[in-house]
NUDREN-255235 format. One record per atom (N, C-alpha, C): residue number from 1; residue in one letter; atom name; x, z, y. Coordinates in steps of 0.001 Angstrom, whole numbers. Each point is the difference from the previous one (the first is absolute). Last residue first. Layout:
BEGIN
   seq   type   atom        xx        zz        yy
   NUM      A     CA         X         Z         Y
...
This chain:
BEGIN
   seq   type   atom        xx        zz        yy
   172      E      N     87326     78694    -14833
   172      E     CA      -381      -905     -1085
   172      E      C      -528       777     -1176
   171      N      N      1877      1793      4168
   171      N     CA     -1402      -397       101
   171      N      C      -468      -867     -1147
   170      P      N      4620      1734       738
   170      P     CA      -933      1056      -344
   170      P      C     -1466      -421        -4
   169      G      N      4021     -3576     -1142
   169      G     CA      -232      1001      1028
   169      G      C     -1103       959      -385
   168      A      N      2307     -4011     -2189
   168      A     CA     -1405       -18       372
   168      A      C      -301       996      1115
   167      T      N      4364      -408     -2067
   167      T     CA      -283     -1129       875
   167      T      C     -1442       -17       478
   166      V      N      1507      3418     -2977
   166      V     CA       851        38      1186
   166      V      C      -355     -1121       962
   165      L      N     -2196       164     -4189
   165      L     CA      -411      1123       857
   165      L      C       823        84      1277
   164      Y      N      1184     -3231     -3274
   164      Y     CA     -1291      -320       612
   164      Y      C      -431      1102       964
   163      C      N      3845       755     -2547
   163      C     CA       247     -1044      1008
   163      C      C     -1295      -361       711
   162      N      N      -337      2963     -3610
   162      N     CA       654       642      1143
   162      N      C       268     -1007      1112
   161      T      N     -1675     -1702     -4025
   161      T     CA     -1019       815       668
   161      T      C       580       676      1229
   160      L      N      2970     -2316     -2741
   160      L     CA      -855      -937       741
   160      L      C     -1111       742       750
   159      A      N      2761      2542     -2844
   159      A     CA       769      -490      1141
   159      A      C      -836      -959       845
   158      K      N     -1893      1550     -4007
   158      K     CA       123      1110       957
   158      K      C       752      -461      1249
   157      A      N      -303     -3049     -3567
   157      A     CA     -1321       210       600
   157      A      C        58      1108      1057
   156      V      N      3835      -802     -2555
   156      V     CA      -205     -1087       962
   156      V      C     -1351       173       693
   155      Y      N      1050      3072     -3456
   155      Y     CA       952       125      1113
   155      Y      C      -288     -1032      1089
   154      K      N     -2450      -289     -4010
   154      K     CA      -434      1145       811
   154      K      C       916       188      1218
   153      R      N      1217     -3281     -3129
   153      R     CA     -1235      -414       671
   153      R      C      -502      1123       906
   152      V      N      3611       974     -2759
   152      V     CA       419      -880      1097
   152      V      C     -1224      -450       788
   151      M      N      -802      2374     -3874
   151      M     CA       531       904      1027
   151      M      C       455      -807      1210
   150      S      N     -1381     -2366     -3763
   150      S     CA     -1168       608       655
   150      S      C       435       996      1081
   149      A      N      3281     -2034     -2695
   149      A     CA      -541      -969       951
   149      A      C     -1224       579       708
   148      S      N      3695      3462     -1797
   148      S     CA      -945      -971      -545
   148      S      C      -482      -951      1099
   147      V      N      4973      2112       281
   147      V     CA     -1360       541       -68
   147      V      C      -914     -1068      -578
   146      G      N      4811      -319      1428
   146      G     CA      -146       811     -1204
   146      G      C     -1348       702       -74
   145      L      N      1974     -3256      3322
   145      L     CA      -164      1414       345
   145      L      C      -127       913     -1215
   144      E      N       544     -4783      -485
   144      E     CA      1033       427       954
   144      E      C       -59      1501       266
   143      Q      N     -3403     -2024     -2614
   143      Q     CA      1258        22      -740
   143      Q      C      1131       520       891
   142      A      N     -4140      -656      2013
   142      A     CA       -97      1093      -978
   142      A      C      1300       137      -787
   141      I      N      -485     -3644      2901
   141      I     CA       241      1242       745
   141      I      C       -23      1190      -953
   140      E      N     -1094     -4170     -1789
   140      E     CA      1422        23       389
   140      E      C       348      1298       733
   139      A      N     -4518      -731     -1086
   139      A     CA       778       204     -1223
   139      A      C      1500        79       310
   138      Y      N     -3017     -1067      3485
   138      Y     CA      -107      1417      -369
   138      Y      C       828       306     -1249
   137      T      N      1757     -4055      2898
   137      T     CA     -1267       341      -638
   137      T      C       -13      1491      -328
   136      M      N      2819     -2271      4180
   136      M     CA        72       396     -1407
   136      M      C     -1404       325      -531
   135      G      N      1755     -1479      4548
   135      G     CA      -946      -773      -806
   135      G      C        29       350     -1482
   134      D      N      2409      1785      4098
   134      D     CA       738      -742     -1027
   134      D      C      -914      -823      -904
   133      L      N     -1786      2653      3619
   133      L     CA      1149      -717       548
   133      L      C       702      -883     -1024
   132      Q      N     -3933      2664     -1150
   132      Q     CA      -301      -729      1230
   132      Q      C      1167      -835       521
   131      N      N       417      2728     -4028
   131      N     CA     -1134      -898      -127
   131      N      C      -177      -878      1238
   130      F      N      3354      3344       -45
   130      F     CA       318      -994     -1031
   130      F      C     -1119     -1043       -85
   129      L      N      -793      3645      2815
   129      L     CA       979      -927       570
   129      L      C       425     -1068     -1004
   128      F      N     -2966      3422     -1458
   128      F     CA      -623      -786      1059
   128      F      C       971     -1052       537
   127      A      N      1662      3089     -3111
   127      A     CA      -954      -906      -639
   127      A      C      -643      -916      1035
   126      K      N      2853      3438      1551
   126      K     CA       740     -1078      -663
   126      K      C      -952     -1017      -612
   125      R      N     -1915      3841      1886
   125      R     CA       578      -860      1044
   125      R      C       736     -1177      -631
   124      A      N     -1655      3220     -2920
   124      A     CA     -1114      -730       611
   124      A      C       520      -934      1092
   123      N      N      3088      2898     -2089
   123      N     CA      -436     -1063      -909
   123      N      C     -1145      -817       598
   122      I      N      1512      3784      2384
   122      I     CA      1025     -1057        15
   122      I      C      -426     -1160      -905
   121      S      N     -3971      2850      2050
   121      S     CA      1174       293      -829
   121      S      C       980     -1173        68
   120      L      N     -3244       777      4230
   120      L     CA       -49      -395     -1409
   120      L      C      1268       425      -743
   119      G      N     -1135       378      4866
   119      G     CA      -447      1098      -847
   119      G      C       -17      -308     -1488
   118      D      N      1399     -3312      3370
   118      D     CA       752      1239       187
   118      D      C      -409      1111      -961
   117      L      N     -1796     -4631       812
   117      L     CA       733       292     -1231
   117      L      C       678      1358        26
   116      A      N     -2467     -1642      3779
   116      A     CA      -901       -43     -1148
   116      A      C       698       413     -1287
   115      R      N      2488      -467      4017
   115      R     CA      -873      1186        63
   115      R      C      -904        57     -1224
   114      D      N      2665     -3821       408
   114      D     CA       853      1162      -235
   114      D      C      -830      1288        13
   113      I      N     -2117     -3971      1240
   113      I     CA       222        44     -1448
   113      I      C       858      1200      -368
   112      A      N      -629      -751      4536
   112      A     CA     -1278       377      -607
   112      A      C       132        90     -1521
   111      L      N      3690     -1591      2418
   111      L     CA      -187      1431       238
   111      L      C     -1301       493      -618
   110      L      N       878     -4604      -117
   110      L     CA       921       708      -889
   110      L      C      -139      1517       163
   109      S      N     -2414     -2708      2954
   109      S     CA      -555       -96     -1358
   109      S      C       877       742     -1004
   108      E      N      1556      -356      4399
   108      E     CA     -1168       895       -34
   108      E      C      -639       -15     -1388
   107      I      N      3483     -3033       719
   107      I     CA       524      1375       -28
   107      I      C     -1143       999       -56
   106      V      N     -1141     -4512       534
   106      V     CA       538       237     -1344
   106      V      C       510      1430      -116
   105      M      N     -1436     -1398      4214
   105      M     CA     -1146       117      -903
   105      M      C       463       275     -1428
   104      E      N      3283      -888      3221
   104      E     CA      -608      1308       249
   104      E      C     -1194       228      -920
   103      Q      N      2044     -4227      -103
   103      Q     CA       898      1007      -566
   103      Q      C      -587      1403       169
   102      E      N     -2197     -3572      2054
   102      E     CA      -228        -8     -1446
   102      E      C       888      1020      -691
   101      E      N       660      -582      4569
   101      E     CA     -1331       563      -210
   101      E      C      -316        82     -1483
   100      P      N      4025     -2145      1341
   100      P     CA        68      1460       165
   100      P      C     -1353       676      -225
    99      S      N       584     -4536     -2612
    99      S     CA       136       367      1411
    99      S      C       125      1523       109
    98      P      N      1656     -2275     -4602
    98      P     CA     -1217       192       784
    98      P      C       310       353      1451
    97      H      N      2797     -2973     -3800
    97      H     CA        74      1189       857
    97      H      C     -1267       123       839
    96      C      N      1571     -3448     -3416
    96      C     CA     -1142       888      -232
    96      C      C        50      1273       843
    95      L      N      3375     -3596        27
    95      L     CA     -1300      -650       163
    95      L      C     -1175       961      -124
    94      Q      N      4731      1108      -784
    94      Q     CA      -398        16      1408
    94      Q      C     -1408      -560       209
    93      P      N      1469      2357     -4699
    93      P     CA       250     -1250       735
    93      P      C      -581        61      1413
    92      S      N      1407      4680     -2104
    92      S     CA      -915     -1077      -377
    92      S      C       311     -1258       808
    91      S      N      2131      4352       511
    91      S     CA       534      -721     -1153
    91      S      C      -916     -1131      -457
    90      A      N     -1143      2905      3636
    90      A     CA      1264      -649       356
    90      A      C       565      -807     -1161
    89      L      N     -3870      2678      -669
    89      L     CA      -310     -1161       833
    89      L      C      1271      -778       353
    88      A      N       385      4101     -2258
    88      A     CA      -557     -1016      -904
    88      A      C      -298     -1284       764
    87      K      N      1414      3619      2550
    87      K     CA      1104      -417      -870
    87      K      C      -479     -1095      -963
    86      L      N     -3193      2043      2720
    86      L     CA       839      -897       789
    86      L      C      1208      -491      -803
    85      Y      N     -2856      3186     -2030
    85      Y     CA      -715     -1256       230
    85      Y      C       882      -993       751
    84      A      N      1651      4340      -613
    84      A     CA       -51      -694     -1288
    84      A      C      -690     -1356       155
    83      Q      N        89      2799      3776
    83      Q     CA      1346      -479      -316
    83      Q      C        16      -768     -1318
    82      E      N     -4050      2069      1295
    82      E     CA       337     -1116       890
    82      E      C      1368      -579      -337
    81      L      N     -1328      3890     -2278
    81      L     CA      -776     -1160      -435
    81      L      C       314     -1224       850
    80      D      N      1981      4062      1270
    80      D     CA       548      -461     -1276
    80      D      C      -741     -1233      -520
    79      R      N     -1633      2092      3902
    79      R     CA      1303      -612       265
    79      R      C       589      -563     -1294
    78      R      N     -3978      2460      -370
    78      R     CA      -244     -1282       662
    78      R      C      1321      -730       236
    77      R      N       238      4333     -1691
    77      R     CA      -544      -900     -1023
    77      R      C      -226     -1389       610
    76      W      N      1326      3392      2947
    76      W     CA      1108      -374      -895
    76      W      C      -482      -979     -1061
    75      N      N     -3261      1817      2842
    75      N     CA       890      -904       744
    75      N      C      1158      -464      -859
    74      E      N     -2893      3234     -1773
    74      E     CA      -676     -1299        86
    74      E      C       853     -1018       747
    73      Y      N      1583      4430      -173
    73      Y     CA        44      -609     -1330
    73      Y      C      -646     -1392        28
    72      L      N      -332      2538      3912
    72      L     CA      1386      -395      -227
    72      L      C       148      -704     -1346
    71      V      N     -4151      1915      1010
    71      V     CA       235     -1173       853
    71      V      C      1408      -537      -234
    70      R      N     -1082      4001     -2168
    70      R     CA      -759     -1125      -569
    70      R      C       245     -1277       790
    69      Q      N      1833      3974      1664
    69      Q     CA       712      -424     -1211
    69      Q      C      -707     -1168      -663
    68      A      N     -2099      2013      3678
    68      A     CA      1173      -777       430
    68      A      C       797      -488     -1208
    67      L      N     -3653      2880      -806
    67      L     CA      -468     -1308       483
    67      L      C      1171      -887       415
    66      T      N       974      4433     -1253
    66      T     CA      -485      -764     -1150
    66      T      C      -440     -1400       424
    65      T      N      1236      2975      3396
    65      T     CA      1168      -341      -807
    65      T      C      -410      -857     -1192
    64      L      N     -3414      1776      2678
    64      L     CA       714     -1085       679
    64      L      C      1224      -449      -786
    63      M      N     -2340      3751     -1577
    63      M     CA      -809     -1207      -176
    63      M      C       688     -1196       657
    62      A      N      1981      4160       622
    62      A     CA       122      -384     -1413
    62      A      C      -785     -1287      -264
    61      R      N      -387      1903      4243
    61      R     CA      1345      -575      -196
    61      R      C       203      -436     -1448
    60      P      N     -4080      2233      1261
    60      P     CA        83     -1390       450
    60      P      C      1378      -619      -205
    59      E      N     -2811      4006     -2272
    59      E     CA      1407      -262       310
    59      E      C       173     -1455       435
    58      R      N     -4356      1660      -998
    58      R     CA       665      1248       401
    58      R      C      1428      -230       475
    57      I      N     -4826     -2970      -197
    57      I     CA      1426       -47      -337
    57      I      C       690      1240       556
    56      D      N     -4708     -1312       645
    56      D     CA       301       897     -1120
    56      D      C      1482        54      -354
    55      L      N     -2005     -2907      3375
    55      L     CA      -133      1386       453
    55      L      C       340      1007     -1102
    54      L      N       -99     -4715      -934
    54      L     CA      1113       354       880
    54      L      C       -45      1467       418
    53      E      N     -2523     -3123     -3305
    53      E     CA        70      1467        22
    53      E      C      1138       492       884
    52      P      N      -784     -4746      -658
    52      P     CA     -1274       587       413
    52      P      C        49      1531       160
    51      I      N      3986     -3656       796
    51      I     CA      -407       969     -1029
    51      I      C     -1290       678       457
    50      A      N      2583     -3186      2635
    50      A     CA     -1041      -574      -855
    50      A      C      -492       972     -1075
    49      A      N      3625       979      3054
    49      A     CA     -1243       -90       765
    49      A      C     -1158      -516      -848
    48      L      N      4349        72     -1844
    48      L     CA      -494      1365       171
    48      L      C     -1349       -24       723
    47      R      N      2274     -4038      -386
    47      R     CA      -577       402     -1284
    47      R      C      -548      1421        59
    46      V      N      2261     -1586      3746
    46      V     CA     -1213      -799      -169
    46      V      C      -696       397     -1297
    45      F      N      4182      1899       791
    45      F     CA     -1040       595       849
    45      F      C     -1306      -777       -79
    44      A      N      3724     -1737     -2269
    44      A     CA      -386      1268      -633
    44      A      C     -1102       681       816
    43      E      N      1960     -3851      1806
    43      E     CA      -890      -340     -1110
    43      E      C      -462      1262      -726
    42      S      N      3182       563      3377
    42      S     CA     -1276      -449       577
    42      S      C     -1005      -330     -1095
    41      A      N      4396      1060     -1293
    41      A     CA      -700      1187       495
    41      A      C     -1367      -384       567
    40      I      N      2793     -3497     -1319
    40      I     CA      -478       738     -1168
    40      I      C      -763      1243       433
    39      D      N      2045     -2565      3367
    39      D     CA     -1058      -781      -650
    39      D      C      -603       771     -1172
    38      E      N      3734      1858      2195
    38      E     CA     -1197        77       836
    38      E      C     -1165      -760      -634
    37      A      N      4174      -260     -2146
    37      A     CA      -513      1365       -78
    37      A      C     -1276       140       825
    36      G      N      2542     -4016       106
    36      G     CA      -847       114     -1179
    36      G      C      -614      1377      -123
    35      T      N      3258     -1003      3287
    35      T     CA     -1340      -429       385
    35      T      C      -962        53     -1175
    34      G      N      4665      1135      -685
    34      G     CA      -775       957       777
    34      G      C     -1403      -433       351
    33      H      N      3194     -1163     -4358
    33      H     CA      -346      -615      1280
    33      H      C     -1022       864       734
    32      S      N      1750      1360     -4320
    32      S     CA      1137      -395       827
    32      S      C      -385      -574      1358
    31      I      N     -2497      3998     -3058
    31      I     CA       150     -1456        15
    31      I      C      1027      -398      1039
    30      R      N      -908      4624      -805
    30      R     CA      -221      -584     -1324
    30      R      C       219     -1507       -46
    29      R      N       212      2778      3974
    29      R     CA      1058       482      -903
    29      R      C       -95      -677     -1369
    28      R      N     -3347      -891      3182
    28      R     CA      1274      -596       434
    28      R      C      1152       439      -893
    27      L      N     -4291      1965      -605
    27      L     CA        97     -1352      -550
    27      L      C      1301      -684       399
    26      K      N      -974      4255      1795
    26      K     CA       170       129     -1454
    26      K      C       183     -1380      -641
    25      D      N     -1069       141      4552
    25      D     CA      1368       505      -220
    25      D      C       298       108     -1490
    24      T      N     -4390     -1143      1229
    24      T     CA       927     -1118       242
    24      T      C      1450       436      -181
    23      L      N     -3330      3338      -417
    23      L     CA       -74      -975     -1085
    23      L      C       964     -1162       230
    22      W      N      -379      3284      3390
    22      W     CA       548       611     -1209
    22      W      C        40     -1019     -1143
    21      R      N     -2161     -1254      3960
    21      R     CA      1453        -5       172
    21      R      C       680       593     -1244
    20      Y      N     -4722       153        22
    20      Y     CA       494     -1389        -8
    20      Y      C      1512       -47       103
    19      D      N     -2908      4095       122
    19      D     CA       718      -422     -1203
    19      D      C       550     -1424         8
    18      S      N     -2632      2492      3538
    18      S     CA       931       982      -551
    18      S      C       881      -569     -1117
    17      R      N     -3354     -2676      2245
    17      R     CA       917       541      1011
    17      R      C      1027       951      -603
    16      F      N     -3411     -1749     -2828
    16      F     CA       881     -1069       471
    16      F      C      1034       552       979
    15      I      N     -3357      2907     -1492
    15      I     CA       953      -302     -1076
    15      I      C       992     -1064       464
    14      L      N     -3508      1010      2954
    14      L     CA       913      1142      -135
    14      L      C      1071      -282     -1061
    13      T      N     -3426     -3173       485
    13      T     CA       868         3      1189
    13      T      C      1024      1120       -89
    12      L      N     -3334      -132     -3261
    12      L     CA       952     -1092      -200
    12      L      C       981       -82      1170
    11      L      N     -3528      3069       356
    11      L     CA       941       412     -1040
    11      L      C      1064     -1070      -214
    10      D      N     -3516      -970      2942
    10      D     CA       869      1040       567
    10      D      C      1060       434     -1017
     9      S      N     -3248     -3055     -1499
     9      S     CA       858      -616      1004
     9      S      C       972      1016       605
     8      R      N     -3405      1413     -3062
     8      R     CA      1080      -760      -648
     8      R      C      1005      -528      1016
     7      N      N     -3079      4405       545
     7      N     CA        34     -1378       461
     7      N      C      1216      -702      -604
     6      T      N      -889      4607      -496
     6      T     CA     -1163      -628      -613
     6      T      C       -59     -1478       363
     5      F      N      3452      4576       169
     5      F     CA       -88     -1454        98
     5      F      C     -1211      -500      -762
     4      E      N      1425      4632       137
     4      E     CA      -593      -394      1271
     4      E      C      -136     -1513       151
     3      A      N      2121      2448     -3749
     3      A     CA     -1446      -186      -102
     3      A      C      -621      -506      1290
     2      P      N      5156     -1034     -1723
     2      P     CA      -767      1035       675
     2      P      C     -1492      -325         0
     1      M      N      3097     -1794     -3956
     1      M     CA      -270      -311      1386
     1      M      C      -799      1125       634
């Protein structure tokens, strides 16, 4: 970035004016629905504005591209989770269908769990899901995964810790 920028607001305005159209055009080529490109570009700019070292960014387009890719990936993950949830809901008895508000809360919870499990190994994710969803014991999971029961305990503890950290937020 040019050294003459010492004001975050002026720099952000300049980047927005010079790169918003470029970013939305790039996103339109990547995704099928045009209005989604503006939403993703806008979210990328919001995230750019939240970066404390904004004045130190040398290549704003590269940063915007990275931020937009993250937003796009998160949107795809959300869509996939929503579709899987709604498919499971459609196959359940009509008596247990939650309200739209409850459905949104469940989807938000599923997304939080997805974020919590994202950095774990495949075995740790499987161990957690076997334990929490299928009610399997550590010994059963150990046999299924070909590891020791103490390793399963470590996997589940790490996954539960991650879930707690995601739901507790930064102030906890």
